[in-house]
C-alpha positions as CSV (number, residue, x, y, z in Angstrom):
1,M,34.6,22.6,4.2
2,E,33.1,24.6,1.3
3,K,30.4,23.1,-0.9
4,S,32.2,24.3,-4.0
5,S,35.3,22.2,-3.0
6,I,33.5,18.9,-3.4
7,K,33.7,17.1,-6.8
8,L,31.8,14.0,-7.6
9,T,34.0,12.0,-10.0
10,Y,34.0,8.5,-11.4
11,T,34.8,6.6,-14.5
12,L,32.1,4.3,-15.9
13,P,33.5,0.8,-16.5
14,E,32.7,0.5,-20.2
15,Q,32.8,-3.3,-20.3
16,H,29.7,-3.2,-18.1
17,V,27.8,-0.6,-20.2
18,F,25.7,-2.4,-22.9
19,S,24.1,0.6,-24.5
20,R,23.1,4.3,-24.0
21,K,19.9,6.0,-25.0
22,P,18.3,9.5,-24.3
23,A,16.1,9.7,-21.3
24,P,12.3,9.9,-22.1
25,G,10.9,13.2,-23.2
26,V,8.6,15.4,-21.1
27,F,5.4,14.0,-22.6
28,E,6.4,10.4,-22.4
29,S,7.6,10.8,-18.8
30,F,4.4,12.6,-17.8
31,M,2.2,9.8,-19.3
32,K,4.3,7.1,-17.7
33,Q,4.4,8.8,-14.3
34,G,0.7,9.5,-14.5
35,R,-0.2,5.8,-15.0
36,F,2.1,4.8,-12.2
37,A,0.7,7.4,-9.9
38,L,-2.8,6.2,-10.4
39,G,-1.7,2.7,-9.5
40,Q,0.1,3.9,-6.4
41,V,-2.9,6.0,-5.3
42,R,-5.2,3.0,-5.7
43,K,-2.8,0.8,-3.7
44,Y,-2.6,3.4,-0.9
45,L,-6.3,3.7,-0.6
46,R,-7.1,0.0,-1.0
47,D,-4.4,-1.9,0.7
48,K,-3.7,-2.3,4.4
49,K,-0.9,0.1,5.3
50,F,2.4,-1.7,5.3
51,E,4.8,-1.1,8.2
52,R,8.4,-2.1,7.7
53,S,9.9,-3.8,10.9
54,N,13.4,-4.9,11.8
55,T,12.2,-8.5,11.7
56,Y,10.9,-8.0,8.1
57,V,14.1,-6.4,7.0
58,R,16.3,-9.0,8.7
59,N,14.3,-11.9,7.2
60,S,14.3,-10.4,3.7
61,Y,18.1,-9.8,3.7
62,E,19.0,-13.1,5.3
63,S,17.7,-14.6,2.1
64,A,19.2,-12.0,-0.1
65,W,22.8,-12.6,1.2
66,S,22.4,-16.4,1.5
67,G,24.2,-17.2,-1.8
68,T,28.0,-17.3,-2.1
69,N,30.0,-14.3,-3.2
70,L,30.8,-16.0,-6.4
71,E,27.1,-16.7,-7.2
72,W,26.3,-13.0,-6.3
73,Y,29.1,-11.8,-8.6
74,Q,28.0,-14.0,-11.5
75,G,24.5,-12.6,-11.0
76,I,25.4,-8.9,-11.0
77,T,27.7,-9.3,-14.0
78,D,25.2,-11.3,-16.0
79,K,24.8,-9.7,-19.5
80,N,21.4,-11.4,-19.9
81,N,20.0,-9.4,-17.1
82,P,20.4,-5.7,-18.1
83,T,19.5,-2.9,-15.8
84,P,18.7,0.7,-16.7
85,R,20.5,3.5,-14.8
86,R,20.2,7.3,-15.3
87,E,22.8,10.0,-15.4
88,G,21.4,13.4,-16.4
89,N,19.6,13.0,-19.7
90,T,21.1,9.7,-20.5
91,I,19.9,6.2,-19.7
92,F,22.6,3.6,-19.4
93,I,21.8,-0.1,-19.9
94,G,24.3,-2.2,-18.1
95,D,24.9,-4.9,-15.6
96,G,24.6,-4.6,-11.8
97,L,28.3,-3.7,-11.4
98,L,27.9,-0.4,-13.3
99,I,26.3,1.5,-10.4
100,L,28.3,-0.2,-7.7
101,S,31.5,0.7,-9.5
102,A,30.5,4.4,-10.0
103,H,29.2,4.8,-6.4
104,M,32.3,3.3,-4.8
105,Q,34.7,5.4,-7.0
106,M,32.6,8.5,-6.0
107,L,32.8,7.6,-2.3
108,S,36.5,6.9,-2.5
109,H,37.2,10.3,-4.1
110,I,35.0,12.0,-1.5
111,F,37.0,10.4,1.3
112,D,40.1,11.7,-0.3
113,Q,38.7,15.2,-0.4
114,L,37.5,14.9,3.3
115,E,40.9,13.6,4.3
116,C,39.3,10.6,6.0
117,N,41.3,7.4,6.7
118,S,39.0,5.2,8.7
119,I,35.7,4.4,7.1
120,L,32.5,2.8,8.5
121,D,29.8,1.3,6.2
122,V,26.5,1.0,8.1
123,G,24.4,-1.8,6.6
124,S,27.3,-3.4,4.8
125,G,25.4,-6.4,3.4
126,R,27.8,-9.0,2.1
127,G,30.7,-6.5,2.4
128,N,31.1,-5.8,-1.3
129,N,31.1,-2.0,-0.8
130,I,34.0,-2.3,1.7
131,I,35.9,-4.7,-0.5
132,A,35.5,-2.4,-3.5
133,L,36.7,0.6,-1.5
134,A,39.6,-1.4,0.0
135,S,40.7,-2.3,-3.6
136,L,40.8,1.3,-4.5
137,N,42.7,2.4,-1.4
138,P,44.2,-0.4,0.7
139,D,45.9,2.0,3.1
140,R,42.6,3.0,4.7
141,E,41.0,1.2,7.7
142,F,37.5,-0.1,6.9
143,Y,34.7,-1.2,9.1
144,G,31.4,-2.8,8.1
145,V,28.3,-3.4,10.3
146,E,25.6,-5.8,9.0
147,L,22.4,-6.8,10.7
148,T,22.0,-10.2,9.1
149,K,24.1,-13.3,10.0
150,S,24.3,-14.4,6.3
151,G,25.6,-11.0,5.2
152,Y,28.2,-11.0,7.9
153,E,29.3,-14.5,7.1
154,R,29.7,-13.7,3.4
155,S,31.7,-10.6,4.3
156,L,34.2,-12.7,6.2
157,Q,34.7,-15.0,3.1
158,W,36.0,-12.4,0.7
159,G,39.7,-13.0,1.5
160,H,39.3,-16.7,0.7
161,D,37.0,-16.1,-2.3
162,L,39.3,-13.6,-4.0
163,K,42.2,-16.0,-3.9
164,I,40.1,-18.6,-5.7
165,R,38.8,-16.2,-8.3
166,P,39.6,-12.5,-8.7
167,M,36.3,-10.6,-8.8
168,P,37.0,-6.9,-9.6
169,L,34.1,-4.9,-8.0
170,V,35.1,-1.6,-9.6
171,D,36.8,-3.0,-12.8
172,I,38.7,0.1,-13.8
173,G,42.1,-1.4,-13.3
174,E,42.2,-1.8,-9.5
175,D,44.0,-4.8,-8.1
176,V,42.0,-6.9,-5.6
177,T,45.1,-8.8,-4.6
178,K,46.4,-5.7,-2.9
179,I,43.6,-5.5,-0.4
180,D,45.0,-5.6,3.2
181,F,42.5,-7.7,5.0
182,R,44.2,-6.8,8.3
183,K,42.6,-3.4,7.9
184,V,39.1,-4.7,7.0
185,H,36.8,-5.4,9.9
186,F,33.2,-6.7,9.9
187,F,30.6,-6.9,12.7
188,N,27.2,-8.6,13.0
189,S,25.1,-6.0,14.7
190,S,22.4,-3.4,14.2
191,A,22.7,0.1,13.0
192,T,21.0,1.2,16.2
193,A,23.6,-0.5,18.4
194,L,27.0,0.0,16.6
195,P,29.8,-2.1,18.2
196,L,32.4,0.7,18.0
197,Q,33.8,3.1,20.6
198,D,32.9,6.8,20.6
199,K,34.6,8.9,17.9
200,S,36.5,5.8,16.6
201,V,36.1,6.4,12.8
202,D,36.7,9.5,10.6
203,V,33.6,9.0,8.5
204,C,30.5,6.8,8.3
205,F,28.4,6.2,5.2
206,T,25.3,4.4,4.0
207,N,24.5,3.2,0.5
208,F,20.7,2.6,0.4
209,A,20.7,1.3,4.0
210,L,18.5,3.9,5.7
211,E,15.8,3.2,3.1
212,Q,15.2,-0.1,4.9
213,I,14.8,1.4,8.4
214,P,12.5,4.5,8.0
215,R,11.2,4.3,11.6
216,D,14.5,3.7,13.3
217,Y,16.7,6.0,11.2
218,P,16.9,8.7,13.9
219,K,18.3,6.0,16.3
220,A,20.7,4.8,13.6
221,L,21.9,8.4,13.0
222,S,22.4,8.9,16.7
223,E,24.6,5.9,16.9
224,M,26.5,6.9,13.7
225,R,27.2,10.3,15.2
226,R,28.4,8.8,18.4
227,V,31.1,6.7,16.7
228,T,32.2,9.2,14.0
229,R,34.7,12.1,14.3
230,K,34.3,14.1,11.1
231,Y,31.6,13.4,8.5
232,G,28.6,11.3,7.5
233,V,28.1,10.5,3.8
234,F,24.7,9.1,2.6
235,I,23.4,7.9,-0.7
236,E,19.7,7.5,-0.1
237,S,16.2,8.3,-1.4
238,F,16.0,11.8,0.0
239,R,12.8,13.8,-0.4
240,E,14.7,16.4,-2.5
241,S,15.6,13.7,-5.1
242,L,12.1,12.2,-5.4
243,S,9.1,13.0,-7.6
244,F,5.6,12.9,-6.1
245,V,5.1,9.5,-7.6
246,D,8.4,8.2,-6.1
247,T,7.4,9.5,-2.7
248,L,4.0,7.8,-2.9
249,D,5.7,4.5,-4.0
250,L,8.2,4.6,-1.1
251,K,5.4,5.5,1.3
252,N,3.5,2.4,0.2
253,R,6.7,0.4,0.8
254,D,7.3,2.2,4.1
255,Q,10.8,3.1,3.0
256,F,13.0,6.1,3.8
257,R,11.8,9.2,2.0
258,F,12.8,12.1,4.3
259,S,14.5,15.4,3.7
260,Y,18.3,15.6,4.2
261,K,17.6,18.9,6.1
262,E,16.2,16.9,9.0
263,F,19.6,15.3,9.6
264,E,21.0,18.4,11.5
265,R,18.7,17.6,14.4
266,Y,20.5,14.3,14.8
267,G,24.0,15.8,14.8
268,F,24.8,15.9,11.1
269,R,25.0,19.4,9.6
270,P,24.5,19.2,5.8
271,V,27.3,20.8,3.9
272,F,26.8,19.3,0.4
273,F,23.9,17.7,-1.4
274,S,23.7,16.6,-5.1
275,T,21.6,14.4,-7.4
276,D,24.2,14.8,-10.2
277,F,25.5,11.3,-10.5
278,I,24.5,7.9,-11.9
279,R,21.4,6.7,-10.1
280,K,18.6,4.2,-10.1
281,T,15.8,4.8,-12.6
282,K,13.1,3.3,-10.3
283,F,13.2,6.3,-8.0
284,G,15.5,9.2,-7.4
285,S,18.4,9.3,-5.0
286,G,20.7,12.0,-3.6
287,L,24.1,12.2,-2.0
288,L,24.5,14.1,1.3
289,I,27.7,15.0,3.0
290,A,27.2,16.3,6.5
291,E,29.6,17.5,9.3
292,I,29.4,16.0,12.7
293,I,28.3,18.6,15.2
C-alpha cells in the first residue's frame, strides 16, 4: 500500500456545527501555551507522580458508561454544552457528535481503501463506534472488546435501544435500522487478553483507547497483532502530534504520548501518518495506519 493512495475524507454533519471561527494567532497561542506550560511544570515538580493503573482506568470508565445509551446520546447532542474542535486553521464549535461522526466516517473510508471486511475495536466503550460504523456499512463484520462491565452491557443494548428511538451516530443520512446485529459482536475483556483467535480479523483499531493504558500499550499491541491479518489503525495522542505543553500535560496524567515510529517493534509497520483531520483542541492527535508484519 502506498501512502499517497490513502485519502482522509468525511462530511461534517452541519446540524451539529454551531459556529466556526479562526484558530488563535501565533502570539495569542504562544501566550496561552506559555501560561499553561508554567502550570504544568509547577504541577510536575510539586505533585506526587501519578501512575495510571488498570484498576484506576476500569473504575473511571465503569462510572462513565453507567448511564443508558439514550442518556449518553442526549448528553453528546446537547446544544447547551458546546465543545471546540480544530481542523487546520479553523475552530469548530459543536456538540459531541461532531467529532464522533467525522472520525467514524474517516475510519469507514479507510477500511474501504484497505479492503477490510472484519473490524475489531479495542477499547470499544459503550459500543457507539461499532454501531456508527455498522450503520455506514452493515455488510462488514464488527467486533468490540471493552474492559468495563458497564460498557459491555450498554453495548449489548443498542439493538433494543435503537428500536425505541433512532439515534443516528453519524447523522449524514445513514439508516440505523439497516444495522445487521448478527454481524456485531461484543466482548467483556482486556486489550491485553483479546478473546479472539489468531489472525481472525482483517483490521484492528483504537480511538483514544491506548491513551488510557500507557504502561501496558506494548502488551495490547502484541495482542492486537496476534488477532489481526492486515492492518492496525490508531487515532491517538502520538508524540508527533503534540506540542511540548501537550506532552507535559499527558505526562502528568500518565497517558499515552509515544511516537508512532515505536510501533514497528511490536509488529505494526507504519505506512501512513497524518494530523490533517478534525481533532480535539485540548491536545493534538494523529492517525496511524500500520501493516501487520
